[in-house]
C-alpha positions as CSV (number, residue, x, y, z in Angstrom):
1,M,-97.7,-52.3,79.6
2,L,-98.1,-48.8,81.2
3,A,-99.5,-47.4,78.0
4,Q,-101.9,-50.3,77.6
5,H,-103.5,-49.3,80.9
6,G,-103.3,-45.6,80.4
7,W,-100.7,-45.1,83.2
8,R,-98.0,-42.4,83.2
9,I,-95.4,-42.6,85.9
10,T,-95.1,-39.3,87.8
11,I,-92.3,-40.1,90.3
12,D,-89.6,-42.8,90.8
13,L,-89.4,-43.4,94.5
14,F,-86.2,-45.4,94.8
15,A,-83.7,-44.0,92.2
16,A,-80.5,-42.1,91.5
17,A,-79.8,-39.5,88.8
18,C,-78.1,-42.2,86.7
19,N,-81.1,-44.6,86.7
20,R,-84.3,-42.7,87.3
21,F,-87.3,-43.6,85.4
22,T,-88.8,-40.0,85.4
23,A,-87.5,-36.5,85.9
24,R,-89.1,-36.5,89.4
25,Y,-87.4,-39.0,91.8
26,A,-86.5,-39.7,95.4
27,S,-82.9,-40.8,96.1
28,W,-81.2,-42.5,99.0
29,T,-78.6,-39.8,99.0
30,D,-78.7,-36.1,98.9
31,E,-78.6,-35.7,95.2
32,P,-79.2,-32.1,94.1
33,E,-81.8,-33.0,91.4
34,S,-83.8,-35.4,93.6
35,E,-87.1,-34.2,94.9
36,A,-86.6,-36.0,98.2
37,V,-84.0,-37.8,100.1
38,D,-85.2,-41.3,101.2
39,A,-88.7,-42.1,99.9
40,F,-89.7,-43.1,103.4
41,T,-89.6,-39.4,104.5
42,V,-92.0,-38.4,101.8
43,P,-95.4,-37.6,103.6
44,S,-97.5,-39.5,101.0
45,W,-96.6,-41.8,98.1
46,D,-100.2,-41.5,96.9
47,Q,-100.5,-37.8,96.3
48,S,-98.6,-34.6,96.4
49,M,-98.9,-30.8,96.0
50,C,-98.3,-29.9,92.4
51,S,-96.6,-26.7,91.2
52,C,-100.1,-25.6,90.0
53,G,-101.1,-25.4,93.7
54,R,-103.4,-28.4,93.7
55,I,-103.0,-31.9,95.1
56,H,-102.7,-34.6,92.4
57,R,-102.5,-38.4,92.6
58,E,-99.1,-39.8,92.0
59,T,-98.4,-42.8,89.8
60,A,-95.1,-44.1,91.1
61,F,-92.4,-46.4,89.8
62,I,-91.1,-48.5,92.7
63,F,-88.0,-50.7,92.4
64,P,-87.2,-51.3,96.1
65,P,-83.7,-51.9,97.3
66,R,-83.0,-55.5,98.1
67,G,-84.3,-56.6,101.4
68,L,-86.8,-53.7,101.7
69,E,-89.6,-55.2,99.5
70,K,-91.8,-56.0,102.5
71,A,-91.5,-52.6,104.1
72,V,-92.0,-50.8,100.8
73,V,-95.2,-52.8,99.9
74,R,-96.5,-52.2,103.5
75,R,-96.0,-48.5,103.1
76,A,-97.4,-48.4,99.6
77,K,-100.5,-50.3,100.8
78,S,-100.9,-48.0,103.8
79,D,-100.7,-44.9,101.6
80,G,-103.1,-46.4,99.0
81,V,-100.5,-45.9,96.2
82,K,-101.0,-46.4,92.5
83,A,-97.6,-47.8,91.2
84,A,-95.6,-49.9,88.9
85,F,-93.6,-52.3,91.2
86,L,-90.6,-54.1,90.0
87,V,-89.8,-56.8,92.6
88,P,-88.0,-60.1,92.7
89,T,-90.2,-63.0,91.8
90,S,-90.8,-64.8,95.0
91,Y,-94.1,-66.7,95.0
92,K,-94.0,-67.4,98.7
93,A,-93.1,-63.9,99.9
94,G,-95.9,-61.9,101.5
95,Y,-95.0,-58.8,99.5
96,W,-95.3,-60.7,96.2
97,E,-98.7,-62.1,97.2
98,A,-99.9,-58.7,98.3
99,L,-99.0,-57.2,95.0
100,R,-100.3,-60.1,92.9
101,G,-103.6,-59.9,94.8
102,R,-104.2,-56.2,93.8
103,A,-102.5,-56.2,90.4
104,V,-104.1,-54.6,87.5
105,A,-101.5,-56.3,85.3
106,Q,-98.3,-58.2,85.8
107,L,-95.3,-59.2,83.6
108,Q,-92.8,-61.8,84.4
109,L,-89.1,-60.9,83.6
110,D,-87.2,-64.1,83.6
111,E,-83.9,-62.5,82.4
112,P,-84.0,-59.0,83.7
113,A,-80.3,-58.6,83.2
114,T,-81.0,-57.9,79.6
115,D,-83.4,-55.1,80.6
116,F,-81.9,-53.8,83.8
117,A,-78.5,-53.4,85.3
118,S,-77.7,-53.6,89.0
119,A,-74.5,-52.8,90.7
120,Q,-75.5,-54.8,93.8
121,A,-75.5,-58.3,92.3
122,P,-76.9,-60.2,89.3
123,L,-80.6,-59.9,89.1
124,G,-82.7,-63.0,89.2
125,A,-86.3,-63.3,87.9
126,H,-88.4,-60.2,88.6
127,T,-92.0,-59.3,88.2
128,L,-93.4,-56.0,87.1
129,F,-96.8,-55.3,88.8
130,L,-99.2,-52.5,88.1
131,V,-101.0,-52.1,91.4
132,D,-103.6,-49.6,92.6
133,F,-104.2,-49.7,96.3
134,C,-107.0,-47.1,95.8
135,S,-106.8,-43.9,97.7
136,A,-106.3,-40.3,96.6
137,D,-109.5,-39.2,98.4
138,N,-108.7,-35.4,98.1
139,A,-106.8,-35.4,94.8
140,S,-107.6,-33.1,92.0
141,P,-107.8,-34.2,88.3
142,A,-104.5,-34.2,86.5
143,C,-103.3,-30.8,85.2
144,G,-100.5,-31.9,82.9
145,Q,-97.7,-30.8,85.2
146,E,-97.6,-33.9,87.3
147,R,-94.3,-35.1,85.8
148,E,-92.5,-31.8,85.9
149,V,-89.7,-31.4,88.3
150,R,-90.8,-29.5,91.4
151,G,-87.6,-29.1,93.3
152,R,-87.2,-29.8,96.9
153,R,-89.6,-28.6,99.5
154,E,-88.4,-27.5,102.9
155,R,-88.2,-30.6,104.9
156,L,-89.1,-28.8,108.1
157,G,-92.7,-28.0,109.1
158,P,-93.8,-24.5,110.4
159,F,-93.1,-25.4,114.0
160,E,-89.6,-26.6,113.2
161,L,-88.9,-23.5,111.1
162,E,-90.0,-21.3,114.0
163,E,-87.9,-23.2,116.5
164,R,-84.8,-23.0,114.1
165,A,-85.3,-19.2,113.9
166,R,-85.5,-18.9,117.7
167,V,-82.4,-21.0,118.2
168,T,-80.5,-18.9,115.6
169,I,-81.5,-15.7,117.4
170,E,-80.4,-17.1,120.7
171,L,-77.1,-18.3,119.3
172,R,-76.3,-14.9,117.9
173,R,-77.2,-13.3,121.3
174,L,-74.9,-15.7,123.1
175,E,-72.1,-15.2,120.7
176,A,-72.4,-11.4,121.1
177,E,-72.4,-11.8,124.8
178,A,-69.3,-14.0,124.8
179,C,-67.6,-11.6,122.5
180,G,-68.4,-8.7,124.8
181,R,-66.9,-10.6,127.8
182,Q,-63.8,-11.4,125.8
183,Q,-63.3,-7.7,125.0
184,E,-63.8,-6.7,128.7
185,A,-61.3,-9.3,129.7
186,Q,-58.7,-7.9,127.3
187,V,-59.1,-4.4,128.7
């Protein structure tokens, strides 16, 4: 279905090393190979800075953890994401209707247990949606490196990095001062 629509997944937003769909993924835990910890901390699901130095549009694979479908679809819609969503088939759920209303394509999986395994519980019927919420206003054309592992970026911004450096310097000064007092007390 992805190939039929010319889509290539660039990042898996809710994965682990053992079940990731692509080399680039965000994990719930601090896995060494993951590009991010917790997809909700990623600044934009729609686009990111590539190793080529330009901003490219992402095409995400999103298989939300159970119970987070509504929050995930709300964030995806807000970011204007282009993604393949694998969600429980729930005709009355708001998230399902939001995806169905914007779907480029959809595929019903009545017996996903034959295609997917879940440690949480047996999977019921799921639907795979290809959805484009249309954003990427300042993204550059693809360069061919979109799917390559980029490694983790520093999670702190410039202000936080400066603050951390100031705190480290102050801690060292206080430690040296305390050490000096200890030596004076021993004499």
